N, C-alpha and C positions, 0 to 999 in steps of 0.2 A: 504610497507615500502619505507621511502624515497630514490629517486633514482632509483626504480626498473620500469621494465619495465611493462608497462599497459597491464594487462590481459583480458580476456573476462569479469570479474567482473568488473572491473574497467570503462569499455566502456561502461556497462551497469547503472553505478553510475548516481543519477542525477546530472545536472549541478550544480555547486555553492558548492558542499559538498566533503568533505577529508575523506578518511577512516582511523580511528585512532587505528583498532585493531579488532580482530574478536573472540566473544564468541560463544562457544559451536556451531561454524561453520556459525555463523552469523554476516554478517560487521556490525561494530559501526562505525556509519558516523557522523560527523558535519558540519552543513553548515557553508557557512562564515559570516553568521547575529549573529552565536554563539560569534565572535571574540568581534564585536561591545557591545554585551549584557555584557561581561564578561569587556569590558574596562569600560562600565558604571556602573556595580556594584563595581567595583575597584574605581572609582571617589567617588560614593554615601557612599562606606564603607569606604573611607579614614579619616572622620572627628572621625568617631566610632572606626577606629584602634589609630587615635591619641591620644584619651581621653582615650582608653584603656591600652594603653601602649606609653607614652609621648616620646619622643626624637629620632623617627624612622625614622624621615625625610621623604625623599623620598620613603623609603622602606616600607612606609605604602601605598603605591599604589600596590606593589609587593605582601605586607599582601593581600590587596583587591582582587586581581586575583587570589591569591592561595584560597580564600574564594569562588570564583565563580567557579574554579575547583572543590572544595570539593561538593559545593553545587549541579554543575552539575553530580558529581558522585553518589549522592544520587537519581538524576531523571535517571540516567542509572540504578541504581537498581529497581526502580519503573517501565520501560520500560523491564528489563530483567525478572521481574517476569511476567510481560504479557506472553514474548516469551515463560518460561518454562512452563506454565500453556497451553499456546496453543500447544506446542510441545506435550504435554502429552495427550492431544486428538487427536494428530496425524496430527496435521496441520503442513505446512514448515513456517519457517518465514526467510525472506528473507534480513532485514534489520532493523537495530535501529538506528533510527536518531535523535541528538541532535539539537535542534533548539532556537531560540530567544525568544519562548515561552514556552519549555518545552523539550519534547520528542515525538516520532510516532513509534510504532512498525507495520512494515510491516508485516503481516499476510496473506496468499494466504489460500483464500477461506473463505466461510462463515460458522459461527456457524451451528451445525445439529441439536441440541437442544437447548431448552432455558436454561436446567444446564450448558451447554458449555458455553454459551454467559454470564453468570451470573458470572461464575469464574473466566473465561478469564478477563471479564471487573473489577470485584470487588477486585483482588487480587495485581495491581498496588495502587490503594488508601490505602489499609492495609499496604502494605510495605511501604509507605510513613509516614503512621501514626505510624507505628514500629520504623522506622528511629527516626522520630520525639520525640517518647517516650523514645529509647535509647539516644539521645542527652539531654534530661530532666536530664535524671540519670547522665550522664555524668558531665553535669554543674554543679549539686548540688555537686558534689566531686573535681571538677576542681578549681585550686588558682585563685584568684582575677588577671586580666590581658587579656591580647590577646586571651589567649586558653579560657577562662569563656566567652568573649564575640563571639568568634568563634561557640562555643558548644552552647549557647542560641540562636545563631543567626540561626545556621544550625535546630536547634528541630524547632524554631517558622516557620521557611520556611517549613520544612515536614508536618508540623501539618496542616499549611494553604493550602498548595499542596494536601495532603490527603482528607482534607473537602471541598474544591473548587472540586477538582475531583468527589465527590461523589454527588454534584447537578444534579438533573436527566435531563438532557437535552443533545442532542447529538449537539456536537462530544466528549464531557466530558465522562470519564468514567462510571457517575452515569447515563448519557442518556444510556448507553449500559445495565446498570444494569434494568433502568426503561423497555427499549424493553425488555429484558427477562422476567421482570413479566407481562408486556402485551402480550406477546407471550404465557406466561404459561396458562394466564386466557382464552385468545381468540383463540389459535390455529394457529394463525396466524402471522408470524413475520413481513408482511407487515404494517399490523396494528400497532405494536409493535413500527416499525421503524416512522411510521408517528407521532404516539403519542410522542414519544422522541425527534424528531423534530422539535415539535411545543414547548417542553419545551427549545431545545436550542435557537430557536428565543426570547422565553419570557425572557431565561435568557441575550441574546445579549441585549435586550432592556433594563433590569433592570442595566446591567453593567454600560451604559451609565449615570446612575444616581449615581454612586460612588462619584465624585468628589463633587455632592451637600453634600453628607451624609458626608462626610470630616467634613463640617463647620457645618451642622445641627445637628451632633451627636456627633461628638467628638471636636467641635469646633476648627476646624483646617483649615485655609484657604487652597483652593486649588489651586495649583500651574499650570502653562501650562503643565508639564510633566504628569499630573494626569489627564488631558483632552485628551492626547493625546494617553495615555497607555489605556485609558478607551476605546477610540474610535478604538484602535487597536485589543485590545482583544474583544469587541463588534462586529467587521467586521468577526476575526478571529470565533467565534461561530455561526455568521449569515452565514458566508459561509459554515462550517462545515455544519451547520443542515439542509440548502437549500441541498448542495452536497448529504446527506443522503437519503435525502426525494426524489430526483430526482432518484438516484439509487436504491431507492424501486420500485418506479412506474415502472422504465424499468425492475427489475428485477422480475414481474409477467409476463412479456412476455416469458420469459425463457422456461418454461416449451412449449411452444410451436414449439421449434425448435429442430426436429426431423431430424439427420443427414441423416438418411434412407432416408426419405420423401424428402429431399431436393438432394439427390445424382444425378448424372447427368449417364446416360448409357454410358458404355465404352467399347472401343475394344483394345485388347492387341496385338502390332506387334514388330517385331525384331528391336534391338535399332540401325541396320543399313539400316532400311528401308527408300527407298526416300521420301521424305515429301507428294510429289504429290500423292503417291500410298496410304500412311497411310490417307490423307484426304478423298482420293476417298474409301476407304475402310468404314472409320468413316459415311461418308454420306449414304452408301449404308447400312449399319446398323442402321440408324438415331440415332447415337451416338454423345453425346456433348462431349466426352473427349475421350484422347488417352493415353495409358500407355505403355511406351516402355518395353520388357522383355529380359532378357539373353538367351542364347542356351539352357539352363537349364529349361527356362520358369518361372524364378524367374523375378519379378516387380524390377526394377531397375531405372525408370524415369517418371516424369509427364510432357507430352507436355504441354507446356506454349500455351494456347490460343492467347494471344496478340502477342506473338512472331511469331506465326503462321501468323495472320492476317496481322502483317508488313514486311512477307515475300510476296515479287512479285509472281505472278503465275509462270511467266515464268522462274523463279528460282528453283522452288519447285522440278522438277526433280533431279535437280544436287544436292539439301542437304539432306543428310540424317537427319531422324528424331530425331536423337540424338542431331543434333545442337541446336534444339530448345527446349530441354527438360531439367528438373529439376532434379538433380539425387535426389534418397528417401532416403534424408538425416533424423537423427532421427527427430521424431516430426511431421513428414509428412506423417505417417501412422497412422490411425486412427481406431479405433474399429467402425463397422459400426451401432453398439447401443449407440454409445454416443449421449446424448442430452444435453439441458439444459444448466446450468452453466458450466458443464463439457467440453461442447462443446466449448462455448465462452472463456474458460480458456486456453483452449488445442491451440486454433489458437492465441490465443495472446502469448502464450510462445514461439512457433514458427510462425512467421507470413509469410504469404505466400500465391499464389494465388490461389493452387489448393492442394487438400489432399487426398490420397488414403483411400479408405475406406474398410475395410475386415473384412470378417467373423470370427468367433472365430477357424474354421479350417486353417484359411490362405486364404480362398479362396478370389478374388476379386469379391467386390460387386459394386463397382462403384468409381468415384469421386467427390468430394465436392469442390465447387467454394464458396471462401470466398464472392465474390459478391452476390451469391446465398443468402447466408446466412445474409448478410446486408440487402437484400431485404424482405426477409421474417421478419425478425426482425422489421423493419418497417412497414411492414404490418401486424406483430402481429400472423405471423402463417407460417407453412411450405406448400408445396404443397401436395395435396392429396394424 
């Protein structure tokens, strides 16, 4: 809320966003660009408001802003439906962000089956179409004036949003529906993403012709704003499609990332051991990492390789190994069996240079260095 101290979630918020609330434990964010589009909607809607309810004066702009808020509330319903379906399948949803082109739901993880992908994607457009249908029903019983104008505009906007989002191209929801279908037919999510990505590219090019259609089909001269809007939407679609296709190609390498095969041999030393002695023992054992343990033998820290190299050799006998260690906070201890996308997500959630790998019974297996994961990813696989 305004004036509250920023917590951990606030610090992780993307720049240029404002948290306006929480729904089911998920932050609802608004980008600064929303205020620009709200103002634009108010200006565009003002003449319609004046026509529907003459004599409002400057309050017609207030009514325009109110309509923008109501419109984005329906966009929020669209995104909340995505979030609810994702949670139904066990996915975490970190945030819902409203921006000038609509909204985005940040779902952690990828769908495991085509059915999940299809239902999470299609529920959003169906929600918009339902809101549009309700708006049409309300319009039929609304008295003439501002209320009738607002309901028919809201209905039309949601019907358009629902239908446009079903266009089969990423990053639109329809692209995810198409990806689910191709995935189901071919058994390959990668193939589905590439096909849906090309659908997004074709859609982006088609959008550029929108201003020309205004004049050729509807006999309405295109304005500068029409060309600008078409370019912005086309750029958004093209960028989103490219990002999805690039991500799909990168994800093909993920199964080759196996933490166990990338682990460095490690030794354990008491946390008050002189650094020089710890390094001597590591060299003698041909180990590439050092773990500090408490008096009871419980792992308590990971010795940072960069910090060791930065410590002059003549000072190492006088520095305890704990001085160059990072305590084993939550997220720095991973199962030795972790692989692929789970591995990437784990090190993304808790960024560090080293992670302790443990067996199911708690025994130490080794230490995983982030730079080894990066190297294996670039090379397309892990060490033997």
